[in-house]
N, C-alpha and C positions, 0 to 999 in steps of 0.2 A: 240403254241403247242396244240391247241384245236382239230386238226384232229385225236384225240385219240393216238397221238404218245407216250404219257406217258404209254400206255399199252404195248409198246415194247421198252425196253431199247436200243436195237441196232438201231431202227429207230429214237428214240429220239436223240441219239448221232449223227446220220447222219444229222439230222436237225440242231443241234447245230454247227456241223462242217461247214455246209453251211452258217449259220448266221455269224460265225467268219471269214470265209475265203472269202466269196463272197461280203462282205460289208465293206471292208477296206476304210477308209477315208470318211465314211458316218455316219451320225447320225441316230441311230436307237432307237426307243422307244418301249420297250417290256413290256407287262404286263403278269404276270404269277401267278399261285397259286402253283407252284412247287418249292420246295427248291432245288431240283436237278438242275433245270435250273438256278436258282438264283446263286447257288454256282459255277456252271461250267462257267457261263458268267462273274463271278467276283462280289462277294457281295459288294466289295468296290465301285462299280458303282451304287449301289441301292439308290434310292431317295424315301423317305417316305413323303406322304402328309397327314396331320392329319386334323381332323374336325375343329380345331381352326386355320386353315390355316398356321400352322407352317410347315416348310420344314426341313427335316433332311437328310443329305447326309452322305455317308460312305467313302468318299474319303480319310479321314484321318486315316482309319484303318492301322495298321502296315502292311507292305508288307508281312511279314512272316505269318500273320494271313490270309490275302487274299489268299496267295498261299496254305495255309493249307486247306481251304474250296474248292479251285479249285481241289486239288489233292484228297480230301476225301469228295465228294459231298453228301454222305449219311446223313450228319447231317441236322436235320430239323431246319434250321435257321429261316425260316418264322414263324414257331410255336413259337420260342423264341421272335421274333419281335412283334408278335401280342398278346402275353400273357399279362394279367394284372400284374401278379406277378409270379416269377419263382423260383423254388427250384431245384438245381442241385444235383444229387446223383451219386455214382460211379458204381452202378450195379443194376440188377433186384431185388436182395434181399433187398437192401437199399430202392429201389422204393416201394416195397410192405410194408415194415415195416413203412416207413414214412407215407404212405397213411393210414395204419391201425391206427397209432398213432394219426393222424389228425382226423380220423373218431371217435375214442374213445373220443377225447377231444371235438369235435364240433358236433358230430352226423351226419356228412356227409363227403363225400370224397372231397379232395382239389379242383378238377375241378368244383364241384358244387359251389365253392366260387370264381371261376376264377383264382385259383392258379394251375399252371401247374408244375408237377414234371417231370423233365427230367432225364433220365438214360443215362449217357454218360461216356466215358473213362475219368478217373480222369486227364489224361494228357491234355485233351481238355478244362478243366475248364477255363484256362486263355483266350482262344480264345472266349468263350462265354461271359466272363466278359468284354472283350474289346467291343463286340457288344452292350451289355447292358449299358456300360458306355457312349457310343455315344448317346444312347436313353435316358439317365438319368433315367433308369429303375432300380428299386430295384431288387437285385438278392441275393438269399440265397444259400450257399454251405454247404452241409453236407458231411463230408469226414472222412476217417480213419486217425489216426495219424501215423500209420505204425511204431510205436516205437520210433519216433524221431520228436517231436513237433517243435523244432527249425528249423530243416532242411526241414521237409515236410509241415510245415504250415507257420511259420514266414518268412523264407527266400523265400519260393515259392511264397507267395502272398504279399511280402513287398511293391511292387509297388502300391498296392491297399489299404494299411493299413490306409491311410488318407481319403479314399473314404467312406462316410457314407452310400452309397447305396449298398456297397458290404459287406455282412455279412457272416462270416465263422464259422461253428460250428463243433466241434470234441471232442472226449473223452479226458479228461484231464489227464488220467492215461496212461503213456506210456507202461505199462505192458499189457494193454488191447488194442492191436494194431488194431483190426478190429471190425466190428459190433457185431459178435456173442459173443465174451467174454464180451462185454459191456452189452448185453442182459442177459447173465448168471449172471453177477455181480449185475445187477439191480433187479434180481429175486432170489438172493441167499437165501432169507429167506423162499421161497416157490417154489423151482424148480420142485416140483411134478406136478405143473400145466403145465409147459412146457413139461415135460416128457409125460404127458397125451395127450397134444395137438399133440405131435409128434408120439404118439402111441408106446412109449417105456418106460413104467413106471418102467421097471426092470433095467434101466441103472443107473450106478453110476454117480455122478456129473461130473467126469472126462470123462467118456465115452459119456455123453451127449454133452459136448463141442466138443469133437472129431467128433461126428456124425454131429453136426451143421456145423462145419468147412468144412467137406467133402461133405455136401449136402446143400449148402447155399440157393439156390433158392427154393428147395423143402421144406425146413424148414420154410422159410419166407412165402411161399404160404399157408402152413398149419396154421401158426399164423394169417395171413391175413384173412383166411376163418373161423377161429374158433369162436364159440359162447362165449368162455371164454376170459377174458381180462387179459393181463399180464402187468407188469410194463415196461415201455419203458425207455431206457437210458436217462439221464438228458439232454445231449446235443441235442438229437432229440426233446425233449419236449421244450427246450429253443428255438430251431429254429422255430417250428410251433406256439409257443405262441407269437412270435414276430409279 
């Protein structure tokens, strides 16, 4: 795909169609730096060669997972494969808060330590866990409990409960269903700081939470960029301290 086909999605898809339809019953070796190409041509066929001469294949990925990435090729699977350590979060607001919490704790952003924070749909977590399990790579998940820990955490990830490389962190209080109420709860003794950061010092505590829930990414960005430090939810600190 080096003739700059990646600059045109339509041309790139034409090239992939030629590869798939014109080369049946042939062995092809394809090198790429594009996750789109990797996913479209079936991540299950990927072979990794490491510096210590170990070979990892992905043929044993579940068929459902392989089809998932073929259908939805926008996921940056190569980025996951090449990362030293991975943290998965559910959305851009979680991404910003986790990065800020990491910076407050260690004085630098996660990427400066080789830790990659992925913002993906929570429904896709299990697909990425399967890839990292094949690589024997440690993966950390920071997720909402959505008001039901048994259903949304324990049952959802029970297949990986005995895998020491898969670590899942979430708020332990089911009344605090998402990130924002957990931030408010962690700072309940001094919510004036958050109100000041968000430029709404006049808000009541209840109005503050409502505003944060309705403006998730905007609020997270202001916290990320602020010179002031807030208290982070315990489950996020536990995840990055690991």
